[in-house]
N, CA and C atoms as an extended XYZ file, in Angstrom:
207
Properties=species:S:1:pos:R:3:atomname:S:1:resname:S:1:resid:I:1 pbc="F F F"
N         0.842       -1.176        0.000 N   MET     1
C         0.000        0.000        0.000 CA  MET     1
C         0.890        1.243        0.000 C   MET     1
N         0.503        2.243       -0.764 N   PHE     2
C         1.297        3.459       -0.930 CA  PHE     2
C         0.731        4.580       -0.064 C   PHE     2
N         1.582        5.159        0.773 N   PHE     3
C         1.184        6.284        1.611 CA  PHE     3
C         2.023        7.498        1.238 C   PHE     3
N         1.370        8.647        1.128 N   LEU     4
C         2.092        9.878        0.839 CA  LEU     4
C         2.523       10.539        2.140 C   LEU     4
N         3.746       10.966        2.158 N   CYS     5
C         4.249       11.704        3.309 CA  CYS     5
C         3.698       13.127        3.237 C   CYS     5
N         3.335       13.704        4.367 N   PHE     6
C         2.785       15.052        4.389 CA  PHE     6
C         3.742       16.060        3.764 C   PHE     6
N         5.038       15.868        3.947 N   SER     7
C         6.007       16.840        3.455 CA  SER     7
C         6.075       16.891        1.926 C   SER     7
N         5.496       15.916        1.244 N   VAL     8
C         5.471       15.938       -0.216 CA  VAL     8
C         4.676       17.143       -0.704 C   VAL     8
N         3.626       17.495        0.030 N   PHE     9
C         2.783       18.614       -0.357 CA  PHE     9
C         3.122       19.839        0.485 C   PHE     9
N         4.338       20.335        0.310 N   ASP    10
C         4.706       21.526        1.048 CA  ASP    10
C         4.131       22.761        0.351 C   ASP    10
N         4.429       23.908        0.884 N   TYR    11
C         3.855       25.163        0.400 CA  TYR    11
C         4.124       25.382       -1.086 C   TYR    11
N         5.354       25.144       -1.501 N   TYR    12
C         5.715       25.406       -2.894 CA  TYR    12
C         5.017       24.459       -3.862 C   TYR    12
N         4.856       23.212       -3.483 N   VAL    13
C         4.153       22.252       -4.327 CA  VAL    13
C         2.694       22.671       -4.464 C   VAL    13
N         2.093       23.083       -3.379 N   CYS    14
C         0.698       23.520       -3.419 CA  CYS    14
C         0.533       24.763       -4.288 C   CYS    14
N         1.446       25.719       -4.170 N   LYS    15
C         1.387       26.921       -5.006 CA  LYS    15
C         1.520       26.557       -6.485 C   LYS    15
N         2.394       25.616       -6.789 N   ARG    16
C         2.591       25.190       -8.185 CA  ARG    16
C         1.333       24.504       -8.723 C   ARG    16
N         0.691       23.692       -7.903 N   ILE    17
C        -0.545       23.030       -8.316 CA  ILE    17
C        -1.617       24.063       -8.628 C   ILE    17
N        -1.711       25.104       -7.796 N   VAL    18
C        -2.689       26.168       -8.044 CA  VAL    18
C        -2.387       26.865       -9.366 C   VAL    18
N        -1.118       27.143       -9.641 N   GLU    19
C        -0.739       27.788      -10.906 CA  GLU    19
C        -1.135       26.931      -12.102 C   GLU    19
N        -0.872       25.630      -12.012 N   ILE    20
C        -1.216       24.725      -13.110 CA  ILE    20
C        -2.721       24.663      -13.300 C   ILE    20
N        -3.459       24.568      -12.201 N   LEU    21
C        -4.913       24.504      -12.305 CA  LEU    21
C        -5.508       25.796      -12.861 C   LEU    21
N        -4.899       26.922      -12.551 N   LYS    22
C        -5.385       28.178      -13.117 CA  LYS    22
C        -5.235       28.193      -14.635 C   LYS    22
N        -4.174       27.572      -15.132 N   LYS    23
C        -3.973       27.507      -16.581 CA  LYS    23
C        -4.920       26.510      -17.236 C   LYS    23
N        -5.119       25.365      -16.597 N   THR    24
C        -5.939       24.327      -17.208 CA  THR    24
C        -7.430       24.562      -17.008 C   THR    24
N        -7.799       25.247      -15.926 N   ASP    25
C        -9.213       25.497      -15.637 CA  ASP    25
C        -9.589       26.954      -15.872 C   ASP    25
N        -8.901       27.603      -16.804 N   LYS    26
C        -9.122       29.036      -17.013 CA  LYS    26
C       -10.521       29.346      -17.543 C   LYS    26
N       -11.200       28.349      -18.105 N   ASP    27
C       -12.546       28.571      -18.617 CA  ASP    27
C       -13.617       28.390      -17.551 C   ASP    27
N       -13.206       28.067      -16.332 N   SER    28
C       -14.184       27.810      -15.274 CA  SER    28
C       -14.326       29.013      -14.344 C   SER    28
N       -14.621       30.166      -14.932 N   LYS    29
C       -14.838       31.380      -14.148 CA  LYS    29
C       -16.294       31.805      -14.271 C   LYS    29
N       -16.794       32.415      -13.203 N   ASN    30
C       -18.157       32.923      -13.258 CA  ASN    30
C       -18.146       34.348      -13.818 C   ASN    30
N       -19.287       35.009      -13.829 N   ILE    31
C       -19.365       36.344      -14.437 CA  ILE    31
C       -18.591       37.400      -13.654 C   ILE    31
N       -18.227       37.079      -12.418 N   PHE    32
C       -17.451       38.012      -11.600 CA  PHE    32
C       -15.951       37.763      -11.706 C   PHE    32
N       -15.534       36.794      -12.519 N   GLY    33
C       -14.120       36.494      -12.705 CA  GLY    33
C       -13.536       35.570      -11.657 C   GLY    33
N       -14.380       34.991      -10.813 N   GLN    34
C       -13.903       34.067       -9.787 CA  GLN    34
C       -13.925       32.648      -10.341 C   GLN    34
N       -12.942       31.857       -9.931 N   TYR    35
C       -12.874       30.471      -10.374 CA  TYR    35
C       -13.985       29.651       -9.714 C   TYR    35
N       -14.548       28.723      -10.486 N   THR    36
C       -15.609       27.869       -9.962 CA  THR    36
C       -15.187       26.409       -9.870 C   THR    36
N       -13.976       26.107      -10.310 N   SER    37
C       -13.480       24.735      -10.264 CA  SER    37
C       -13.289       24.305       -8.809 C   SER    37
N       -13.931       23.217       -8.425 N   LYS    38
C       -13.861       22.724       -7.048 CA  LYS    38
C       -12.426       22.371       -6.658 C   LYS    38
N       -11.688       21.713       -7.554 N   ARG    39
C       -10.324       21.322       -7.186 CA  ARG    39
C        -9.412       22.535       -7.064 C   ARG    39
N        -9.591       23.544       -7.907 N   LEU    40
C        -8.790       24.755       -7.779 CA  LEU    40
C        -9.109       25.472       -6.474 C   LEU    40
N       -10.373       25.571       -6.139 N   LEU    41
C       -10.766       26.223       -4.888 CA  LEU    41
C       -10.226       25.467       -3.680 C   LEU    41
N       -10.219       24.140       -3.750 N   ASP    42
C        -9.677       23.335       -2.646 CA  ASP    42
C        -8.185       23.582       -2.462 C   ASP    42
N        -7.423       23.600       -3.550 N   TRP    43
C        -5.986       23.828       -3.453 CA  TRP    43
C        -5.679       25.254       -3.007 C   TRP    43
N        -6.494       26.222       -3.440 N   GLN    44
C        -6.303       27.586       -2.976 CA  GLN    44
C        -6.539       27.681       -1.472 C   GLN    44
N        -7.483       26.919       -0.967 N   GLU    45
C        -7.739       26.899        0.470 CA  GLU    45
C        -6.552       26.316        1.234 C   GLU    45
N        -5.924       25.294        0.684 N   ILE    46
C        -4.735       24.712        1.318 CA  ILE    46
C        -3.606       25.740        1.376 C   ILE    46
N        -3.405       26.484        0.285 N   VAL    47
C        -2.374       27.521        0.260 CA  VAL    47
C        -2.691       28.598        1.297 C   VAL    47
N        -3.955       28.983        1.409 N   LYS    48
C        -4.348       29.979        2.413 CA  LYS    48
C        -4.050       29.481        3.819 C   LYS    48
N        -4.240       28.189        4.068 N   LEU    49
C        -3.940       27.636        5.384 CA  LEU    49
C        -2.447       27.690        5.682 C   LEU    49
N        -1.618       27.457        4.653 N   TYR    50
C        -0.170       27.607        4.837 CA  TYR    50
C         0.185       29.059        5.149 C   TYR    50
N        -0.473       29.991        4.450 N   GLU    51
C        -0.141       31.402        4.604 CA  GLU    51
C        -0.709       31.992        5.891 C   GLU    51
N        -1.703       31.336        6.459 N   LYS    52
C        -2.282       31.824        7.709 CA  LYS    52
C        -1.207       31.757        8.796 C   LYS    52
N        -1.046       32.818        9.507 N   ASP    53
C        -0.044       32.921       10.579 CA  ASP    53
C         1.379       32.689       10.072 C   ASP    53
N         1.609       32.858        8.779 N   ASN    54
C         2.945       32.764        8.174 CA  ASN    54
C         3.615       31.414        8.408 C   ASN    54
N         2.861       30.340        8.377 N   VAL    55
C         3.411       28.996        8.582 CA  VAL    55
C         4.444       28.657        7.515 C   VAL    55
N         4.227       29.124        6.306 N   TYR    56
C         5.153       28.802        5.216 CA  TYR    56
C         6.540       29.386        5.449 C   TYR    56
N         6.643       30.471        6.214 N   LEU    57
C         7.957       31.048        6.497 CA  LEU    57
C         8.816       30.090        7.318 C   LEU    57
N         8.181       29.373        8.233 N   GLY    58
C         8.907       28.361        9.001 CA  GLY    58
C         9.415       27.251        8.113 C   GLY    58
N         8.621       26.892        7.101 N   MET    59
C         9.042       25.852        6.157 CA  MET    59
C        10.238       26.322        5.346 C   MET    59
N        10.226       27.591        4.961 N   ILE    60
C        11.355       28.140        4.204 CA  ILE    60
C        12.625       28.076        5.043 C   ILE    60
N        12.527       28.475        6.291 N   PHE    61
C        13.682       28.446        7.189 CA  PHE    61
C        14.192       27.017        7.365 C   PHE    61
N        13.281       26.071        7.610 N   PHE    62
C        13.659       24.681        7.809 CA  PHE    62
C        14.336       24.119        6.559 C   PHE    62
N        13.796       24.424        5.380 N   ASN    63
C        14.391       23.945        4.129 CA  ASN    63
C        15.773       24.544        3.914 C   ASN    63
N        15.963       25.808        4.286 N   SER    64
C        17.283       26.402        4.124 CA  SER    64
C        18.307       25.777        5.070 C   SER    64
N        17.874       25.365        6.263 N   LEU    65
C        18.774       24.675        7.177 CA  LEU    65
C        19.197       23.329        6.623 C   LEU    65
N        18.263       22.629        5.995 N   GLU    66
C        18.589       21.322        5.420 CA  GLU    66
C        19.613       21.448        4.295 C   GLU    66
N        19.592       22.539        3.562 N   LEU    67
C        20.535       22.729        2.465 CA  LEU    67
C        21.956       22.964        2.963 C   LEU    67
N        22.089       23.525        4.149 N   HIS    68
C        23.403       23.850        4.684 CA  HIS    68
C        24.031       22.740        5.497 C   HIS    68
N        23.302       21.679        5.748 N   ILE    69
C        23.830       20.581        6.558 CA  ILE    69
C        24.599       19.604        5.707 C   ILE    69
């Protein structure tokens, strides 16, 4: 059985997924210009959770420490 590690979906991966979905789901906007794609909205919510309280900044710091070890 295959299990995904939580760290696979870090902040940068989630941001990249949102960028890709914006390109592929560009026709799924309502009359106000907001995206209506459920998967795009879900991934945007995940990115917002990372950005809440600047959690992603801690990830950046941790990743930079790993590069120097």
